[in-house]
C-alpha positions, 0 to 999 in steps of 0.5 A: 621792153624788148630788143633784138640785137646784132653782135658780130654774127650772132643775133640775140633777143635782150631785155633790161637786166638780162645777163647775156654772153657775146662774141669776145671783145678783147678790148674791153675790161670789166665795168666797161659800158658797150653799146650795140648800135645794130638793133633789128627790132624793138618791142615797147608795150605792143608797138612793135618797130622792125628795121630795114635791116636796123632800127634807125636811132635805136641802141642798147647799153650794157656793162661788161661783167668779165670774161668767160670761156665756154664749154670744152668742145672734144675734136677727135680725128682717127684712122683705123688700122693706121695708129693715127689718134689725134684728141684736141680740145678747144674753149671759146671765149666770150665776154659776159655782159649785163642788158642795162638799157634800151633806147629807141 
C-alpha cells in the first residue's frame, strides 16, 4: 500500500515502515502517535484513488521517533573592498516519524 500525504507545506510518498523527516511538530514528544489527515493519493494493489484535493476517509498513522536537525546551511554575506563579511549558519528542525498504518 502506498500513499501521498501533505504535512504543512511538504508532500511525501510513504509506505508502511518508512521513516520520514517532516516539518517540526514541537508539541509532540517521542513515542506519540500522529495522524496525517491530508492524504492526496492512496494506491492499494493497483487500485488508485486520487483526491480532489484529498481522499475522503483516508488517513496515515505514524509514531514519533524524535526530533532531529538537518544539515547545516551556511549563509555568507560579502561586500568587496568594504571589509564586510558575515557568516551565519542555520540548521532546520525536523520531526522524525515512522509510518505504522495507512487507512483508506
